[in-house]
N, C-alpha and C positions, 0 to 999 in steps of 0.2 A: 503492498498498500502506499502509496505516494506520500513526500509531507506535505502542513497543507501551506499554501502561500504564505506571509504573513502580510503583503504589503496590496495596497492597492493605490490604483486609482482613483480618484473623487470627482464626480463633472457636478459642477452647482446647475440646478435645474435656471438659476435665476441668470447668471448674469456667465455661463458655460465653461465659470474658472475652471483650471484641476488642478487637482494640489495630492498628489501623493503622500502616501500613511503609512506610517504602521499597524496593523490592527493588533490589540492584545488577544492571548489563546483562546481564555475561560473568560472575555466580557464582551457585553456586549455593549456599542458605542451608542448611545440616545438620540445625539444634539451636538453636533460639529458648527459649528462655526463656517463659514465660506473667507476665503485668506482672502479677495478678489473681492465681494461686494457685502463683508458682512451679514449676512443672512446667515438665516438658524437652518439649518440643514436637520431634518427631522424625518425617522422612517415610514414606506409610503403604508401604506394600512394592508394588513398582514405580514409587513416581513418585522423582524427582528434589530433590525441597528441601521443606521447610515451606509453601513455598505455595502448589505445587501442590493439600495435599493437606489444607490446611487454610485457604485463600488466599479470599478474592471472585474476585483472579484470577491467572491460571497464571502460574508466568517468563515472565521475555521469552524467552528462546530458544522457550520451548516457544508463544505468542506468536503469535513468527512464528514455526513450525512445522518448527522446525529443531531439530538434535538439541541435547537438553542436557549437562548433566554427569551421568549417571548414575552412582552406585555401587554 
């Protein structure tokens, strides 16, 4: 089984700014402030974190097909 990728490129849906972030292996990131326009990104309905909603890679638990920390 391949190791989970711990980096993901977040893309702001408001301004399009892209920023590479390191994802935690064991926690969800619910909020992220866009480094371009300052918008507060929140997960889309049904997603567990901002990486699953706006990232180039889903969070590590999703990559491993495990339950995530849905809120």
